[in-house]
C-alpha positions in Angstrom: 6.5 34.5 -22.8 10.0 34.5 -24.3 9.2 37.8 -26.0 8.2 39.5 -22.8 10.7 41.9 -21.2 11.6 41.3 -17.6 14.1 42.9 -15.2 14.0 46.3 -16.6 14.4 49.7 -14.9 16.3 50.1 -11.7 17.8 46.8 -10.5 18.8 45.7 -7.0 20.8 42.7 -6.2 19.4 39.8 -4.1 21.6 37.1 -2.6 19.7 34.1 -1.3 20.5 30.5 -0.3 18.2 28.0 -1.8 17.9 24.2 -1.9 20.4 22.5 -4.2 17.7 20.8 -6.2 15.8 24.0 -6.8 19.0 25.6 -8.2 19.8 22.6 -10.4 16.2 22.8 -11.7 16.6 26.5 -12.5 19.9 25.7 -14.3 18.2 23.1 -16.4 15.4 25.5 -17.2 17.9 28.1 -18.4 19.6 25.5 -20.6 16.3 24.3 -22.1 14.7 27.7 -22.6 17.7 30.0 -23.2 16.0 32.4 -20.8 18.6 34.0 -18.5 18.6 32.9 -14.9 17.9 36.5 -13.7 14.8 36.6 -15.9 13.5 33.2 -14.7 13.9 34.2 -11.1 12.1 37.5 -11.6 9.3 35.7 -13.5 8.9 33.3 -10.6 9.0 36.0 -7.9 6.5 38.1 -9.8 4.1 35.2 -10.1 4.5 34.5 -6.3 3.9 38.1 -5.5 0.7 38.2 -7.6 -0.5 35.1 -5.8 0.2 36.5 -2.4 -1.1 40.1 -2.4 -2.2 39.5 1.2 1.5 39.5 2.1 1.6 43.1 0.8 -1.5 43.9 2.7 -3.3 44.6 -0.5 -6.0 42.0 0.3 -7.1 40.6 3.7 -4.7 38.1 5.3 -5.9 34.5 5.1 -5.3 31.9 7.8 
């Protein structure tokens, strides 16, 4: 996974407020893996997106 390229092409900034513990965990992950924070966030968001295609109306909504 470290060899995969993330966050390429046109980029757009996203500013969000997240729980303190989540941010601290991300900082720890950056320290332990040497993967940049931007890449870790993109990886997480891409995985969320692939798990929730119903939010994109690509599959039927579930209840």
